[in-house]
N, C-alpha and C positions, 0 to 999 in steps of 0.2 A: 693642253697643247699636244697634238700628236706629232710624229716625227716628220711628217710631210710639211706640216706648218712650221715646224722647228726649222727645216731646211730652207723654207721660203723667207722666213723672217731673218734667219741667220744671213743669208744672201743680201737681203735689204739692209741690214746692219752693216755688213762689210762694205757694200757699195756706198752707204751713207758716210761710214768712216773715211773711205778714200776721198770722196767729194769734199768732205769737211776739211781734211788736211790739205787738200789741194786749194782750197778757198781761204786759208788762214790769213794770207797777206792782205786780203780785201776786208778783213774784220778788225775792229778795235781790240787792242791786246787785252785790256782790262774790262771787265764787265761795266756796262754803263747804266746800271740800274740803281735805284734808291733802296735803302733798307726797307723790307717789309713788301716791296713791290712784287716779287715772286710769290711769296706766300699767300698774298691776296687772290691769286688765281688758283689756288690749290684747295680742294674741298677740305672742310673742317673735320669730316668723319669719313672712315673707311667705307667703300661700297658694300652693299649687302650682297649684290649679284655681279658676276663677272662682266667686264666690258670687253669690247673688241680691241684687238691689236691695232687696228687701223686708228681708232681714236686715242688709244694709249700713246701710240708713236707720234701721232700729230701733236698731241699736248707736249710731248718731250721736245718737238721742234719748236713749237710756238711759245711754250711758257719757260721751259728750263734752259734751252741753249742760249737764249739772250741774257740769262744771268750768269753765265760761265766766264771765268777768266781764262784765257786760252794759253795754258802752260806750253803747249807745242808750237806756239807762234814763233816764227823765226826771228822776231824782234822783241821776244821777251828777255829783258835784260835785268829783271828784279830778282831778289833772293839768290837762289842757286837753281840751276835747272832741274827739272823733273822729267827727264827725256823718256820717250817711249818710241824707239826706233821701230818702223813698221814691221820689221821681221820679228821684233819682240812681242808686238801685238799679236801676230799670227800664233806664236807660241803660246800666248796667253788664252787665245781661243780654244786651243787643244787642252790647256790645264783646266779651263772651265767645263769643257765637255766631258772630260775624264772624271772630274770632281773627286779626286782621291784625297783621303786624309793620310798624310805622309809622315805620321808621327814615329813610327817604327820602321825598321828594315822590313819586317814581315808584311806590314800594311801596305807596302809598295816598294819592293827591292830596287826597281829602276831609279826611282826618286833618290834613294839613299846613295846608291853607287854612282850615279851621274853626279849628285852633289859633291862627293868626294873627289871626283875627277875634275869637274870645272873649277872647283875651289883651288886645286893644285895647279890647273891651267893659270888661274889669276895669279897665284903665288910666284909662279915662274915669270909671268908677264910683268910683274912689278919688281922683279929682281930680288925677291926675299929668299933667304936661304932655305935648305932643307928642314931646318929645325922647326918650321912653322906647319901647323896643320890649320883647318879652319872649319867654319860653318857659316851657312847663309841664315841671317836673322832678318826680321821684317824691316828694321830701321836701325840707324845708329843709336837711337835712344835705348833700345833694347840691348844692343851690344855693349854699351857703356855701362848700363845698369848691371849686366852680367859680370863685367870686369869689376865694378865696385863691390859686388857681393863677394867675389873671389877675394879681393883685397881685404874686406872686412873678415871673412872666414880665416884666411891665412893668418892674420894679425891676432885673431882671437884663438888660435890654435884649434880651430874648427868647432868651436863652442857656441857660436852666435846663433845658428839655426835651432840649436837645442835648447840653451839656456836663455836666450834673449840678450839684449844689449845692456840691460840694467844690471846683470849679474857681473859685468865686465868693465874694464877701464874704457875711457872715452876714446873712440877711434877717430883719427884725424886723416884727412885726405888734403892733397895739396894741388893747386892749380893757379894760373893767373886769371885776371878778369876778362881775357879775351876769348875764353872757351865758350862753347854753345850752352844755351840754357838747359839743355838735356843733361849736362852734368849736374846742375842744381837739382834737377827733378830725380836724378839717379841717387844723390845723397839724401834727398827727402824720402824716397821710396824705401831706400835700404835701411832706414832708421837711424842712420849716423847723424842727421840733422844739419841744417844750414849753418848753424854757428861753428860746426867743425869742418866746413870746407874752407881751408886757409888760403887766402889769396896772396900769391907771391908776386912782388913787384915785377913789372915787365919794362923794357926800355929798348932803345935802338930802333933802327929803321923796320925791323921785323916784329917789333913789340914782343921780344923774346923774354922767357922767364929768366930772372936772374939767378944763376945756380948758387951763388954764394949765400943770397937771401934765403933760398931753398934750404941749404944745409943748416943755416942758422936757425930757421924755424923748426926744422926737425929736431935740433939739439935742445933748443929751448922747451918744446912740447914734452920731449922725454923727461927733461929735468923736472917738469912740473907734473909729472905722473900721468901724462896722456900717452896715446898709444899710436904712433904714426904708422900708417898702413900702406898708402899708395900715393902715386903722383899720376896726374892726368895731364898730359902734353898735348899740344895741337900743332897741326901742320895745315895752315890755311884757314884761320878762324873766320867765322861767318861774317863778321862786321867788316874787317879790311884786309883779311888775309894774314892775320898774325901767324908767325911761325917760330916755335921754340927751337933752341939748339938741342936736338934730341940726344946727340951723343953726350953733351955736358949734363943734361938732366938726368940720363940713365946713369952716368958715372956716379953722381951724387946719390940718387936714389938707392942704387944697388950697394953702394958702400954702407948705407944705413939699413939694408935688408928690406926696402920697400919695392913693392910691385909697380911697374910702369905701364900704363895704358896710353896709347897714342890715338888721338882723334883726327883722322884725316878723311873725314867724311866726303868733303868735296874734293880736295886737292889730291888724294890718293890715286883717282883715276889718271892723273897726268903722269904718274910715275910709271906708266907703260912706255913713256918716252924717256930713254936713259939720261938725256941731258938734264932733266929736271930733278933727278934723284939726289942731287947735293942739297936740296931743300929739306930732305929728312935723312941726312947723313947720321948713322948711328941707329937707325930704326931696327937694324937686325938684332940689337941687343934688347929691344923692348920685350915685355911679357905678352902684350896683346896690342892688336892694331885693328881699327875699324876704317873701312872706305865704303862708299855707296856707289855701286854700279848704276844704281837708278838716278844718280844725278848726272854726271858728265859722261858716263861710259855708253849710255843709250838703253839700258835695261829698263822696262816698265816697272813703275813703282808697284809692290815694294820688294827691294832686293838690296840688302846690306850684307857685306862680307866681314866677318870677324876672324882675324888670324890669331892663333894662340900658340904659345911656345909650350905650355903644359896643359894639355887638354884634361889630364886626370884631376887637376885642381878644380877646373870648371865642372866637370861631371860630379866630383865630390860635393861641390857646392849646391848644384841644382838637381841632381837626379833623385827620383823617388821611384821605388821598385814594387808596387802592388803586384800581386799575382796576375791579374788580367792584363799587365803590360809586359809580362816576361815572354822571351822567345826561347822555347826549350829545344834542345838539340842542336843549337849553333852557337858555338863559343867564339868569342872575338868579334863579334859583329857590332857595327856602331848603329846606335839608336839616336838620331840628332835631337830628338825631343829632350834628351838628357843634357844637351848643351845649350838649351834655350829656356827662358822663362815660360812661354807658353807650351802646353802639351801639343796642341794641334799645329799642324804645319802644312803649308801648301807646297806644291811642286815647283818652287822657285827656280831651280837649277835649269829647267828646260828652256827658259827664255835666254839665260846665259849661254847655253849650249848653241842655240840657233844664232844668236847675236854674234858670238866669237867666231862660229863657222862661216857665217854669210859675210860678214865685213873683214875678218881677219884683223890681226893686231895692226897691220900696216895701214889699213883703212882707218881704223880708230885712232891711231897715232896722228895721221894726216889731219883729221877733224880737230883734235886738241891743239895741235901745233898752230893751225889756222886761227882758232879762237885766240890764243895767246898773242899771235902777231897782229890780229885785227885790233884786239883791245889795247896793245901798246900804241898802235898807230892812232887810234881814237885819242888816247891820252895826249899824244904829241900834238895832235891837231887842236884840241882844246887848250893845251898850254900855250900854243902860239897866238891865241886870241887874247887881246889886252884886258878884257873884262872877266876872263876866266882864271881859275887857279886850280892846279892839281894838288889835293891836299895829302894824299897818300899814293905813292907811286904804285904802279901796277905790280900786283903779286900774281903771277901766272896770268889769268884773264880778269882780274878783279882790281879796280882802283876806285878812289872817291875824289870828288872835285866840288867846286863851289863857284857861283856866279857873284860878282860884286853888286851889292845892292846900290841903287841910286842914293845920291847924297840926301840925308835926312830920313832914310828908311831903315828901319830895324833889320839887321842882317839875318837874324834867324826866322823872322817872319817872311822875309823875302825868299829865303831858301825853301821855306815850307810851301809857300804859294807856288813857287816854281815847280816843285815836285808834283803838286796837285794839278797845276796847269798842263804839264807834260802828260800825265797819265790821262787827264780828261780829254786831251787831243786825240789820243788813241793810236797813234803811229807806233809808239814804243811804250814800254812799261819799265819804270825805274823805282827804287825805294831809297829811303834816307837812312843814315846811321849817325852815330856821334863819335867824334875823334877828339879826345881830351876835353870832353864836355861840349865841343862845338858841333852844331847840326850840319851835316854835309850830305851830298848826293852820291849814291853808291851805283856803280855800274859794273856789271859782269857779262861777259859773252860765253855761252856754253850750250845754247839750244841746238839740237842735232841737225837741223837744216838752215842754220844761219848762213849768209853769205857776205861777201865783202860788200856787196851793194846794201845789205841791211844795216851794216855799220856806218855807211854814208847816210842812210835816212836818219839813223840815230843822231849824227853830227848836225845835220841840217835842222832836225826837229828841236834839239837842245838849244842851239844857237838862235834860231828864229823865234822860239816862244820866250827864251830868256830876254831878248831885246825888245820883245813887244809887250812884255808883262807891265800892266799899269803900276804906277807908284803907290797906289792906294787900293 
């Protein structure tokens, strides 16, 4: 492809993207295809000779687009959002065109220095103290893995990377069962092992970790010769928005010399609104925090920010210094590849810079406040219906509910059929979760372009489909 052809097809792609986003309300939110249906239209073998862009683009539109679930749809109320504000997309065009590998300061000074600045902008926006610095990771999964590796190394007096885990006592990490499964994977990948992720009981309206149970578990493990290393607390758990008492967890953990990592991947974005910061009171004492601007804040995936109190411990855990990665003649520079598990790094800071400058904190706060208010209004409207129940009250913009099954119909199968019927209808997209073993329906508002009218559509679709669902 020559550069004139690149210009033409880039313009076509941008125009297609604008038309696509403008037409989303006319499309079903979730892909309406069957397993294997898309693959059946894709050739089994790669082409021997090049094909025209006209043919490739046509197949993209005709074959692939019908099999996409539309995460930018204003009525995407499932999971958590994976927003891509248009200004963020423009920034990603530029990142793709420049195509830099930003692993070291010298391989792209602007990428490193802008990352330092925008991460500090976000620290200030969230109300975090000066003691934190940070790094942009690809996802919260990587940030949590990095935190777990630091926990491990600090507990093992920095011997784990060199001597391995078999030469040391068993490392123990603590969390509730409300944390994201990325924590489980971090425990696996770090070599600590699932059996050594200790689940502390949670209770109360926020499903918060019991600090006394945490202290007792740490004391018991030490008495049995095991090595407590760290605690992973959550603010806004994925299932129902569970929220630990961060101040209480930190007090216990630090009294026993343990590292505390706070997973606020979704809810952290809401902390740009000062009135929500009581939800993570005490977070300023944590050792590391992760939140995902690519969820609720509007940055295109992938873009996860990890704030760290002691970056030297992170670098000591992850950095490797072969000669070909050294930058000679410049002391004190930051190479963010030493703060991350991957060596390679994209220029993720650019989309944050564009996003924050274009929308400003005031615009982003207004969006988040609207989502919270609209979600609470929807919960109130459903609660007023005699055949609906709010199972967990709204935490920010997330709540769960259920619809009473007709007499003689199994409640769980009714709930599952209702979720399927709502999603097959196409107007909105919801997912299910479990609360105390009970299957319920989960709702969250967070898509960048959602309006109050979209919430009205959600209410109408939920009530209409629930009441028209056949008994068998």
